[in-house]
C-alpha positions as CSV (number, residue, x, y, z in Angstrom):
1,M,-26.7,-15.2,56.8
2,S,-26.2,-12.4,54.3
3,S,-27.1,-8.9,55.4
4,S,-28.8,-8.4,52.0
5,A,-32.1,-9.3,53.6
6,W,-32.0,-5.9,55.3
7,P,-33.6,-3.2,53.2
8,V,-30.7,-0.8,53.7
9,I,-28.3,0.6,51.1
10,G,-24.7,1.1,52.4
11,H,-23.8,1.2,56.1
12,E,-22.6,-2.4,55.8
13,W,-20.8,-2.6,59.1
14,A,-23.8,-1.3,61.1
15,V,-26.1,-3.8,59.3
16,L,-23.8,-6.7,60.0
17,S,-23.4,-5.8,63.7
18,L,-27.1,-5.4,64.3
19,D,-28.0,-8.5,62.2
20,R,-25.6,-10.6,64.3
21,A,-27.3,-9.4,67.5
22,V,-30.7,-10.4,66.1
23,L,-29.5,-13.8,65.0
24,D,-27.9,-14.4,68.4
25,D,-31.1,-13.3,70.0
26,R,-29.0,-10.8,72.0
27,P,-30.1,-7.3,70.9
28,A,-29.1,-4.4,73.1
29,H,-31.9,-2.8,75.1
30,A,-31.1,0.6,73.6
31,Y,-29.3,1.8,70.5
32,L,-28.3,5.4,69.5
33,I,-28.1,5.8,65.8
34,S,-26.5,9.1,64.8
35,G,-25.5,10.9,61.7
36,P,-26.5,13.9,59.4
37,S,-30.1,14.3,58.3
38,H,-31.2,12.1,55.4
39,I,-28.3,9.7,55.8
40,G,-30.5,6.6,56.6
41,K,-31.0,6.6,60.4
42,T,-34.8,6.0,60.2
43,T,-34.4,3.4,57.5
44,L,-31.8,1.5,59.6
45,A,-34.0,1.7,62.7
46,R,-37.1,0.5,60.9
47,S,-35.1,-2.4,59.4
48,L,-33.9,-3.4,62.9
49,A,-37.6,-3.4,64.0
50,L,-38.4,-5.6,61.0
51,A,-35.6,-8.1,61.8
52,L,-36.5,-8.3,65.5
53,N,-40.2,-9.0,64.9
54,C,-40.1,-10.9,61.5
55,Q,-42.1,-14.1,61.7
56,S,-40.2,-16.0,59.1
57,T,-38.6,-19.3,60.1
58,D,-35.9,-18.7,57.5
59,S,-32.6,-17.3,58.8
60,A,-32.8,-14.5,56.1
61,R,-34.8,-12.0,58.2
62,P,-36.5,-9.7,57.7
63,C,-38.4,-11.4,55.0
64,G,-40.6,-8.4,54.1
65,Q,-43.5,-10.7,53.4
66,C,-44.9,-12.0,56.7
67,R,-47.7,-10.2,58.5
68,S,-45.3,-8.6,61.0
69,C,-43.1,-7.2,58.2
70,Q,-46.1,-5.9,56.3
71,L,-47.5,-4.2,59.3
72,I,-44.2,-2.5,60.2
73,N,-43.7,-1.3,56.6
74,A,-47.2,0.1,56.7
75,G,-46.6,1.8,60.0
76,K,-49.4,-0.1,61.7
77,H,-47.6,-2.7,63.9
78,P,-49.0,-2.5,67.4
79,D,-45.6,-3.2,69.0
80,V,-43.5,-0.8,66.9
81,Q,-43.9,2.9,67.6
82,L,-42.2,6.0,66.0
83,I,-42.1,9.0,68.3
84,E,-41.6,12.2,66.3
85,P,-41.3,15.9,67.4
86,D,-44.6,17.5,68.4
87,G,-44.1,20.8,66.8
88,A,-40.5,21.7,67.3
89,R,-39.8,19.4,70.3
90,I,-40.3,15.9,71.7
91,K,-42.1,16.5,74.9
92,I,-42.3,14.8,78.3
93,D,-45.9,13.8,77.8
94,Q,-45.0,11.8,74.7
95,V,-42.3,9.9,76.6
96,R,-44.7,9.2,79.5
97,A,-47.4,7.9,77.2
98,L,-44.8,5.6,75.6
99,Q,-43.7,4.4,79.0
100,H,-47.2,3.2,79.7
101,D,-47.3,1.2,76.4
102,L,-43.8,-0.3,77.1
103,S,-45.0,-1.6,80.5
104,L,-47.4,-4.0,78.5
105,R,-46.1,-7.1,76.9
106,P,-46.0,-7.3,73.1
107,V,-49.3,-7.8,71.3
108,E,-48.0,-9.6,68.2
109,G,-44.3,-9.4,68.0
110,R,-41.4,-10.7,70.2
111,Y,-40.3,-7.1,71.0
112,R,-41.8,-3.8,71.6
113,V,-39.7,-1.4,69.6
114,A,-39.8,2.4,70.2
115,I,-38.0,4.6,67.7
116,F,-37.3,8.2,68.8
117,D,-36.8,10.4,65.7
118,Q,-34.7,13.6,66.0
119,F,-34.3,13.1,69.7
120,E,-31.8,15.9,69.8
121,V,-34.8,18.3,69.9
122,A,-36.3,16.5,72.9
123,T,-36.8,18.8,76.0
124,T,-34.5,18.2,78.9
125,E,-37.6,16.9,80.8
126,A,-38.3,14.4,78.1
127,Q,-34.7,13.2,78.0
128,N,-34.7,12.7,81.8
129,A,-38.0,10.8,81.6
130,L,-36.5,8.5,79.0
131,L,-33.6,7.8,81.3
132,K,-35.9,5.9,83.7
133,T,-36.8,3.4,81.0
134,L,-33.2,3.1,79.9
135,E,-32.1,2.3,83.4
136,E,-34.5,-0.7,83.8
137,P,-36.1,-1.7,80.5
138,P,-38.3,-4.8,80.3
139,D,-36.5,-7.6,78.5
140,Y,-39.0,-7.4,75.6
141,V,-38.3,-3.7,74.9
142,V,-35.7,-2.3,72.4
143,L,-35.4,1.5,72.3
144,I,-33.8,3.2,69.3
145,V,-32.8,6.8,69.7
146,L,-32.0,8.8,66.5
147,A,-30.0,12.0,66.6
148,S,-28.0,14.1,64.3
149,D,-25.3,14.7,66.9
150,P,-24.9,12.6,70.1
151,E,-23.4,15.7,71.9
152,L,-26.9,17.2,71.9
153,L,-28.1,14.5,74.2
154,L,-27.6,14.0,78.0
155,P,-24.4,12.1,78.6
156,T,-26.4,9.6,80.7
157,I,-28.5,8.7,77.7
158,I,-25.5,8.2,75.5
159,S,-23.8,5.9,78.2
160,R,-26.9,3.7,78.3
161,C,-27.1,3.1,74.6
162,Q,-25.0,1.1,72.1
163,Q,-23.8,3.7,69.7
164,V,-24.2,3.2,65.9
165,P,-22.7,6.2,64.2
166,L,-23.5,6.4,60.4
167,R,-21.2,8.0,57.8
168,P,-22.1,9.3,54.4
169,L,-22.3,6.8,51.5
170,T,-19.9,7.1,48.6
171,I,-20.9,9.0,45.5
172,A,-20.9,5.7,43.6
173,Q,-23.2,4.1,46.1
174,V,-25.7,6.9,45.9
175,R,-25.5,7.1,42.1
176,T,-26.0,3.4,41.6
177,A,-28.9,3.3,44.0
178,L,-30.7,6.1,42.3
179,I,-30.3,4.5,38.9
180,K,-31.1,0.9,39.8
181,K,-33.7,1.3,42.5
182,W,-35.4,4.6,41.8
183,N,-34.9,4.7,38.0
184,V,-33.3,8.1,37.9
185,E,-31.6,9.0,34.6
186,A,-27.9,8.5,34.7
187,G,-26.8,12.1,34.3
188,Q,-29.3,13.4,36.9
189,A,-28.3,10.5,39.2
190,N,-24.6,11.6,39.0
191,L,-25.4,15.2,39.8
192,L,-27.7,14.3,42.7
193,A,-25.1,11.9,44.1
194,H,-22.5,14.6,44.2
195,L,-24.9,17.2,45.6
196,S,-26.1,14.8,48.3
197,G,-22.8,14.7,50.0
198,G,-23.4,10.9,50.5
199,R,-26.9,11.4,52.0
200,L,-29.1,9.0,50.0
201,G,-32.3,10.2,51.6
202,W,-31.6,13.8,50.3
203,A,-30.8,12.5,46.8
204,I,-34.1,10.5,46.7
205,S,-36.1,13.5,47.9
206,A,-34.4,15.7,45.3
207,A,-35.1,13.2,42.5
208,H,-38.8,13.3,43.3
209,D,-39.3,16.8,44.6
210,P,-39.1,19.4,41.7
211,S,-38.7,22.2,44.2
212,R,-35.4,21.0,45.7
213,L,-33.0,21.9,43.0
214,P,-34.5,25.4,42.3
215,A,-34.3,26.2,46.0
216,R,-30.7,25.1,46.1
217,A,-29.9,27.2,43.1
218,Q,-31.5,30.2,44.7
219,Y,-29.5,29.8,48.0
220,L,-26.3,29.6,46.0
221,D,-27.2,32.7,43.9
222,D,-28.1,34.5,47.1
223,L,-24.7,33.6,48.5
224,Q,-22.9,35.1,45.5
225,A,-24.8,38.3,45.9
226,L,-24.2,38.4,49.7
227,L,-20.5,38.2,49.3
228,K,-20.6,41.5,47.4
229,A,-23.2,43.1,49.7
230,D,-22.6,45.5,52.7
231,R,-23.5,44.9,56.3
232,V,-27.1,46.4,56.0
233,A,-28.0,44.2,53.1
234,R,-26.7,41.1,54.9
235,F,-28.8,42.0,57.9
236,V,-31.9,42.4,55.7
237,Y,-31.3,39.0,54.2
238,A,-30.8,37.4,57.6
239,E,-34.2,38.7,58.7
240,D,-36.0,37.4,55.6
241,L,-34.3,34.0,55.7
242,T,-35.0,33.3,59.4
243,K,-38.7,33.8,59.2
244,K,-38.7,30.1,58.7
245,S,-35.8,28.5,60.8
246,D,-35.9,25.2,58.8
247,L,-35.1,27.2,55.6
248,A,-32.2,28.9,57.4
249,R,-30.7,25.6,58.4
250,D,-31.0,24.2,54.8
251,A,-29.3,27.3,53.5
252,I,-26.4,27.2,56.0
253,D,-26.0,23.4,55.4
254,L,-25.7,24.1,51.7
255,W,-23.3,27.1,52.1
256,R,-21.1,24.8,54.2
257,T,-20.7,22.5,51.2
258,W,-19.9,25.5,49.0
259,W,-17.1,26.8,51.2
260,R,-15.8,23.2,51.5
261,D,-15.5,23.1,47.7
262,V,-13.9,26.6,47.6
263,L,-11.4,25.5,50.3
264,L,-10.5,22.4,48.3
265,T,-10.0,24.4,45.2
266,V,-7.9,27.1,46.8
267,S,-5.7,24.4,48.4
268,G,-5.3,22.6,45.0
269,S,-6.8,19.4,46.4
270,S,-7.9,16.7,43.9
271,A,-10.9,15.6,46.0
272,E,-14.2,15.6,44.2
273,L,-16.4,18.7,44.6
274,I,-19.9,18.5,45.9
275,N,-21.4,21.3,43.9
276,V,-20.0,20.0,40.6
277,D,-22.5,22.0,38.5
278,R,-21.0,25.2,39.9
279,T,-17.4,24.4,39.3
280,A,-16.7,27.5,37.2
281,Q,-18.2,29.8,40.0
282,I,-16.2,28.0,42.6
283,Q,-13.0,28.4,40.7
284,A,-13.7,32.1,40.1
285,L,-14.3,32.7,43.8
286,A,-11.1,30.7,44.7
287,Q,-9.2,33.4,42.8
288,H,-10.4,36.1,45.2
289,V,-10.1,34.4,48.7
290,D,-7.2,32.8,50.4
291,L,-7.0,29.5,52.3
292,N,-7.7,31.1,55.7
293,Q,-10.8,33.0,54.5
294,A,-12.3,29.9,52.9
295,K,-11.6,27.8,56.0
296,A,-13.0,30.5,58.3
297,A,-16.2,30.7,56.3
298,A,-16.6,26.9,56.3
299,D,-16.0,26.8,60.0
300,A,-18.4,29.6,60.6
301,C,-21.1,27.5,58.8
302,G,-20.4,24.6,61.0
303,R,-20.5,26.7,64.1
304,A,-23.9,28.2,63.0
305,L,-25.4,24.8,62.5
306,W,-24.1,23.8,66.0
307,Q,-25.8,26.9,67.5
308,M,-29.1,26.3,65.7
309,D,-29.2,22.7,67.0
310,R,-28.9,24.2,70.5
311,N,-31.8,26.6,69.9
312,V,-29.8,29.8,69.7
313,T,-32.0,32.5,68.0
314,A,-31.9,31.8,64.3
315,R,-31.8,35.5,63.2
316,L,-28.8,36.2,65.5
317,V,-27.0,33.1,64.2
318,V,-27.5,34.0,60.6
319,E,-26.5,37.7,61.1
320,V,-23.2,36.6,62.8
321,L,-22.6,34.1,60.1
322,L,-23.1,36.5,57.2
323,L,-20.7,39.0,58.9
324,D,-18.1,36.2,59.1
325,F,-18.2,35.7,55.3
326,P,-15.6,37.7,53.4
327,V,-16.5,40.7,51.2
328,V,-15.6,39.7,47.6
329,R,-16.2,42.4,45.0
330,G,-14.6,41.0,42.0
331,A,-15.8,37.3,41.8
């Protein structure tokens, strides 16, 4: 069968592998789908749930039309559950409630499927509770754990799951999808494809959320000002930014792409920039920093994201990050 029946754009190798397991009626009892935010983890997990429980007799499953497919797409299938963070964390009570449900045989489908979104934010207690189900799952249960970084999970969880690491799509894949499926104007689609860094979910959100691009522009303007600012001004900005930790993470993630572009420009690389609409500013900054400074700033952003994923105090993380950025007066 062609994997085109799966409502997934890109990630061909992952779709083919999972599709073969469904066709052979030999799905793993647990999968760990990992990758950056907005890259398609939830879409792939939901598609696997569709394929596992599709009622079509045709080999091209999921059909998208049967009762099971319609219920899953509507988020109303009794045998498919999505467990999301309660506030900032996934908690042990959520896992225990799910374990009771999983002890019961499926109501409508062939499999009970549980999808754990952002499981990297699960408490240690919740992760340990899930281990019990992973060790001896019923044969009708498929668990799908989603995480931005497997290293944030207990090693015992990783070892009991079949890993499905996702990588960013190509700019062409994102651009084509935006134009053909979401009817985005070609010029806008090209810009968003570059800015997305291969994360189709981000590009779709930005195409339909008018606040996305102005927020991005503000963060980049802030960065230009911060590079000329003294220590006190950087601390004041860190305090303001971290009043909402999710905003801080978005800003740092964006700044990492900026320094990546500066690093490429300083090194003379021919690789495509992500922030293509800011090419002139990137080239100007590249005249005032050297290769080591650009790399150090990019690495500092990566380190800050790593620390935030591990619940280090956001304000402290941003303060240290901004002090790691070079002082650039002339750019």
